[in-house]
C-alpha positions as CSV (number, residue, x, y, z in Angstrom):
1,M,27.0,55.0,104.4
2,P,30.2,56.9,105.3
3,I,28.9,57.3,108.8
4,L,28.2,53.5,109.1
5,T,31.7,52.8,107.7
6,L,33.4,55.1,110.1
7,A,31.4,53.5,113.1
8,W,32.4,50.0,111.9
9,W,36.0,51.0,111.6
10,R,36.0,52.5,115.1
11,E,34.6,49.3,116.6
12,L,37.1,47.2,114.6
13,W,40.0,49.4,115.8
14,R,38.8,49.3,119.4
15,W,38.1,45.6,119.8
16,G,40.2,44.1,117.0
17,L,39.8,40.6,115.5
18,R,40.6,37.2,117.0
19,P,44.2,36.3,116.1
20,G,44.4,33.5,113.5
21,S,40.8,33.8,112.4
22,L,39.7,34.0,108.8
23,G,38.5,37.5,109.4
24,S,41.9,38.7,110.6
25,L,43.6,37.1,107.6
26,A,41.1,38.7,105.2
27,F,41.7,42.0,106.9
28,A,45.4,41.6,106.4
29,L,44.8,40.9,102.6
30,T,42.7,44.1,102.5
31,C,45.5,46.1,104.1
32,V,48.0,44.7,101.5
33,A,45.6,45.6,98.7
34,I,45.2,49.2,99.9
35,A,49.0,49.4,100.2
36,T,49.4,48.1,96.7
37,L,47.0,50.8,95.4
38,V,49.0,53.4,97.2
39,R,52.2,52.1,95.7
40,I,50.7,52.2,92.2
41,A,49.6,55.8,92.8
42,F,53.1,56.9,94.0
43,G,54.6,54.9,91.1
44,E,52.9,57.3,88.7
45,V,54.6,60.2,90.4
46,S,58.0,58.5,90.9
47,S,58.9,55.1,89.6
48,A,61.9,55.1,91.8
49,S,59.9,54.9,95.0
50,A,60.9,52.3,97.5
51,V,59.5,48.9,96.6
52,F,58.5,47.8,100.1
53,A,57.7,51.2,101.7
54,P,53.8,51.0,101.6
55,Y,53.7,47.5,103.1
56,Y,55.2,48.6,106.4
57,S,52.0,50.4,107.2
58,A,49.9,47.4,106.0
59,T,51.9,45.1,108.3
60,L,51.4,47.5,111.3
61,V,47.7,47.9,110.9
62,A,47.1,44.2,110.3
63,A,49.1,43.3,113.4
64,L,47.3,45.8,115.6
65,V,43.8,44.7,114.5
66,G,44.3,41.0,113.8
67,G,47.3,40.1,116.0
68,A,50.7,38.7,115.1
69,P,49.5,36.0,112.6
70,A,47.7,38.7,110.6
71,G,50.7,40.9,110.7
72,G,53.0,38.2,109.5
73,F,50.6,37.2,106.8
74,A,50.4,40.8,105.6
75,A,54.2,41.1,105.6
76,I,54.6,38.0,103.5
77,C,51.8,39.0,101.1
78,G,53.3,42.5,100.8
79,A,56.7,41.1,100.0
80,V,55.4,38.8,97.3
81,T,53.3,41.5,95.8
82,A,56.1,44.0,95.8
83,L,58.5,41.5,94.2
84,W,56.0,40.5,91.6
85,F,54.7,43.9,90.5
86,F,57.2,46.6,91.4
87,V,60.7,45.3,91.1
88,P,62.8,46.7,88.2
89,S,62.8,44.9,84.9
90,D,66.4,43.8,85.4
91,W,65.7,42.4,88.8
92,A,66.1,38.7,87.8
93,S,69.8,39.2,86.9
94,H,70.5,41.1,90.2
95,A,68.2,39.2,92.6
96,F,71.1,38.1,94.8
97,D,73.3,41.2,94.6
98,R,74.4,42.6,97.9
99,E,72.1,45.7,97.6
100,Q,69.1,43.5,97.0
101,L,69.9,41.2,99.9
102,V,70.3,44.1,102.2
103,S,66.9,45.4,101.0
104,Y,65.3,42.0,101.8
105,F,66.9,41.8,105.1
106,L,65.8,45.3,106.2
107,F,62.2,44.6,105.1
108,A,62.1,41.3,107.0
109,T,63.8,42.8,110.1
110,S,61.6,45.9,110.1
111,S,58.5,43.8,109.6
112,W,59.4,41.6,112.6
113,V,60.0,44.6,114.8
114,I,56.7,46.1,113.7
115,I,54.8,42.8,114.4
116,W,56.5,42.4,117.8
117,A,55.8,46.0,118.9
118,A,52.1,45.7,117.7
119,K,51.7,42.4,119.6
120,S,53.2,43.9,122.7
121,Y,50.9,46.9,122.5
122,R,47.9,44.7,121.8
123,D,48.6,42.4,124.8
124,L,49.1,45.4,127.1
125,L,45.8,47.0,125.9
126,W,43.9,43.8,126.5
127,R,45.4,43.5,130.0
128,L,44.4,47.0,130.8
129,R,40.9,46.3,129.6
130,E,40.7,43.1,131.7
131,E,41.8,45.1,134.7
132,Q,39.3,47.8,134.0
133,D,36.5,45.2,133.6
134,Q,37.6,43.6,136.9
135,R,37.5,47.0,138.7
136,Q,34.1,47.7,137.3
137,L,32.9,44.3,138.5
138,L,34.3,45.0,142.0
139,N,32.8,48.4,141.9
140,R,29.3,47.1,141.1
141,E,29.8,44.4,143.8
142,L,30.8,47.0,146.3
143,A,27.8,49.2,145.4
144,H,25.5,46.2,145.8
145,R,26.9,45.4,149.2
146,I,26.6,49.0,150.3
147,K,22.9,49.0,149.3
148,N,22.4,45.7,151.1
149,T,24.1,47.0,154.2
150,L,22.0,50.2,154.2
151,T,18.8,48.1,153.7
152,I,19.8,46.0,156.7
153,V,20.5,49.1,158.8
154,Q,17.1,50.5,157.8
155,S,15.4,47.3,158.8
156,L,17.2,47.4,162.2
157,I,16.1,51.0,162.7
158,A,12.5,50.1,161.8
159,Q,12.5,47.3,164.4
160,T,14.4,49.2,167.1
161,L,12.5,52.5,166.7
162,G,9.1,51.1,165.8
163,D,7.4,53.2,168.5
164,Q,9.3,56.4,167.5
165,P,8.2,57.2,163.9
166,D,9.8,60.7,163.8
167,L,13.2,59.5,164.8
168,R,12.9,56.5,162.5
169,T,12.1,58.8,159.6
170,K,15.0,61.1,160.4
171,L,17.5,58.2,160.4
172,N,16.1,56.7,157.2
173,D,16.2,60.0,155.3
174,R,19.8,60.5,156.3
175,L,20.7,57.0,155.1
176,A,18.9,57.8,151.9
177,A,21.1,60.9,151.4
178,L,24.2,58.7,151.9
179,A,22.9,56.2,149.4
180,A,22.2,58.9,146.8
181,T,25.8,60.2,147.1
182,N,27.2,56.7,147.0
183,D,25.4,56.2,143.7
184,L,27.1,59.3,142.3
185,L,30.5,58.0,143.4
186,V,29.9,54.5,142.1
187,K,28.9,55.9,138.7
188,S,32.2,57.9,138.6
189,Q,34.1,54.8,139.9
190,W,34.8,56.6,143.1
191,R,36.7,59.4,141.4
192,G,34.3,62.0,142.9
193,A,31.3,64.0,141.9
194,S,30.6,67.5,140.8
195,I,29.1,70.0,143.3
196,K,26.1,70.6,141.0
197,Q,25.4,66.8,140.9
198,I,25.5,66.7,144.7
199,L,23.2,69.7,145.0
200,A,20.8,68.3,142.4
201,G,20.4,65.1,144.4
202,E,19.7,67.0,147.6
203,F,17.3,69.6,146.0
204,G,15.6,67.1,143.8
205,P,12.4,66.6,145.9
206,Y,11.7,70.4,145.9
207,D,10.7,73.0,143.4
208,P,13.8,74.1,141.5
209,A,12.4,77.6,141.4
210,R,12.9,77.8,145.1
211,F,16.7,77.7,144.8
212,I,19.0,80.3,143.4
213,L,22.5,78.9,142.7
214,D,25.5,81.0,141.8
215,G,28.9,79.4,141.3
216,E,31.0,77.5,138.8
217,D,30.8,73.7,138.8
218,F,33.8,71.8,140.2
219,E,34.7,68.2,141.0
220,C,34.7,67.1,144.6
221,A,36.9,64.1,145.7
222,A,35.0,61.1,147.0
223,E,36.1,61.7,150.6
224,I,34.4,65.1,150.7
225,A,31.5,64.5,148.4
226,T,29.6,62.5,151.0
227,M,30.3,65.1,153.7
228,L,29.0,68.0,151.5
229,A,25.9,66.0,150.6
230,L,25.1,65.4,154.2
231,I,25.7,69.1,155.1
232,F,23.4,70.4,152.4
233,H,20.9,67.6,153.2
234,E,20.7,69.0,156.7
235,L,20.5,72.6,155.6
236,T,17.7,71.8,153.1
237,T,15.8,69.8,155.7
238,N,16.0,72.7,158.2
239,A,14.7,75.1,155.5
240,A,11.9,72.7,154.6
241,K,10.6,72.3,158.1
242,Y,11.4,75.5,159.8
243,G,12.9,77.9,157.3
244,A,12.3,79.4,153.8
245,L,11.1,76.2,152.1
246,S,8.3,75.9,154.7
247,A,6.7,79.1,153.4
248,P,5.0,79.4,150.0
249,R,7.2,82.2,148.7
250,G,10.4,81.3,150.5
251,Q,13.7,80.9,148.6
252,V,17.2,79.7,149.3
253,A,20.2,81.4,147.7
254,L,23.4,79.4,147.6
255,S,26.6,80.8,146.2
256,W,30.1,79.6,146.3
257,I,33.6,80.8,145.3
258,K,36.5,78.4,144.6
259,S,40.0,79.8,145.0
260,N,42.8,77.4,144.4
261,E,42.1,74.4,146.7
262,R,39.7,76.2,149.0
263,V,36.0,76.9,148.5
264,A,33.6,79.1,150.4
265,F,29.8,78.6,150.5
266,E,27.1,81.0,151.5
267,W,23.6,79.8,152.3
268,R,21.0,82.5,152.7
269,E,17.3,82.0,153.2
270,S,14.6,84.6,152.6
271,G,10.8,84.8,152.6
272,G,10.3,82.3,155.4
273,P,9.4,82.6,159.0
274,Q,11.8,84.3,161.4
275,P,14.1,81.6,162.7
276,A,13.8,80.6,166.3
277,A,17.0,79.3,167.8
278,V,17.1,76.5,170.3
279,R,19.5,75.7,173.2
280,R,20.3,72.1,172.3
281,E,22.9,71.3,169.6
282,G,21.4,68.9,167.1
283,F,22.9,66.5,164.6
284,G,23.1,69.1,161.8
285,T,25.3,71.5,163.9
286,V,27.6,68.6,165.1
287,L,27.9,67.5,161.5
288,L,28.8,70.9,160.2
289,R,31.5,71.5,162.8
290,M,32.9,68.0,163.1
291,G,32.8,67.3,159.4
292,L,34.3,70.6,158.3
293,R,37.1,70.3,160.8
294,Q,38.5,67.4,158.9
295,F,39.1,69.7,155.9
296,D,40.4,72.7,157.8
297,G,36.9,74.2,157.6
298,V,35.0,76.9,159.4
299,V,31.3,77.6,159.8
300,D,29.4,80.7,160.8
301,I,25.7,80.4,161.5
302,E,23.6,83.5,161.9
303,F,19.9,83.8,162.7
304,A,19.0,87.0,160.8
305,P,15.4,88.3,160.9
306,G,15.0,87.6,157.2
307,G,16.1,83.9,157.5
308,L,19.0,81.7,158.3
309,H,22.4,82.8,157.0
310,C,25.2,80.2,157.0
311,R,28.7,80.7,155.8
312,L,31.1,77.8,155.6
313,S,34.5,77.3,153.9
314,L,36.8,74.3,153.6
315,C,39.8,72.9,151.8
316,L,39.2,70.6,148.8
317,P,41.5,67.5,148.9
318,S,42.7,66.2,145.6
319,P,41.5,62.8,144.5
320,Q,44.9,61.2,145.5
321,R,45.0,62.8,148.9
322,D,44.8,60.4,151.8
323,D,46.2,62.5,154.7
324,T,43.1,64.2,155.9
325,A,43.2,64.5,159.6
326,D,40.5,62.8,161.6
327,P,39.1,64.4,164.7
328,T,40.9,63.5,167.9
329,P,39.1,60.4,169.4
330,G,37.1,61.2,172.4
331,E,37.4,64.9,172.1
332,P,34.1,66.6,172.6
333,I,32.6,69.2,170.2
334,Y,31.8,72.5,171.9
335,A,29.6,75.2,170.5
336,D,30.1,78.8,171.5
337,L,26.6,80.0,170.7
338,G,24.4,82.7,172.2
339,S,20.7,83.2,172.6
340,A,18.1,83.8,169.9
341,P,17.5,87.3,168.6
342,S,14.4,89.0,169.7
343,S,12.0,90.7,167.3
344,G,13.7,93.7,165.8
345,S,17.0,93.0,167.4
346,P,20.3,92.5,165.5
347,A,21.1,89.0,164.5
348,R,23.3,87.0,166.9
349,S,24.9,83.6,166.7
350,S,23.1,80.7,168.2
351,T,22.8,76.9,168.1
352,L,21.0,75.6,165.0
353,L,18.9,72.4,165.3
354,L,18.8,70.8,161.9
355,H,16.4,68.1,160.7
356,P,16.4,65.9,157.6
357,P,14.0,66.4,154.6
358,R,11.7,63.7,153.4
359,I,13.6,62.0,150.6
360,L,11.6,60.4,147.9
361,Q,12.1,56.7,148.1
362,K,12.5,54.7,144.9
């Protein structure tokens, strides 16, 4: 019973009552009754307690929950109750003395100020809620339009690349990765997403035992969450097709350290086939270099005999930041990469061709 009463009160305090309704007036009477009981209790301790003091609180609570009419009704009822029950016995002969008139005036003025302040607060609160509802509506509409746009793009890809199933699958999977990250951002109202949420979305189609994560969770702004999702999407894909995740006992160890506004990631694969580098720069490499450059990032890719080793670091923009630099239009992306390591030779840098994983379609 106490739990239900507390839950009822929370809902009442949050949403209030319609101003002028019978419910709001009944609530005002309840507030006056409680204030009267409090006045009686304090009267047992000190009969000289202020006559109108408990009814200020009753007026305030009634006005906050039931609006200005309920607050005014509580003030009037409180004044009548106080004058009827708690005035001194000789009040009738001194009802219009200056001291009594000042007391009436102060109570009426204070009650008016309380009702006005409560009404202003209540109106402001409702405006904020209406604006929040409007933002949520626009947010849902934006998410719906994004999904429709991605569906149209996927249809165009299917028609255009009907005779190239491998390329069509790659593009569709990358679009699915974008859609998954957008869903996270929509749920957070575009405030961002945590790094573990992003990784969970990209690692979801695979066995969790294949991944070893080491690092504290932190929030990523919306502008960088999508980029990190695509980067780890490409790294996971490469591991699934050509690296550690393509072998039964292969594992991926991902660790990160956040220091102030900069974070460093280390992706290390083990237990898979020895990586074979290629000469052509793929989408994954371009994405790593071009995407990280926007956030003052650097990447180091190493083809070690035990598996791919990738280190990358970047600056984390704050949610309010809007001054991220875009790559210079038309400027080509160059890769200073060497040849693949031979068996038993030390690891050397080389171009990494990354491919997308098969995302489970819902």
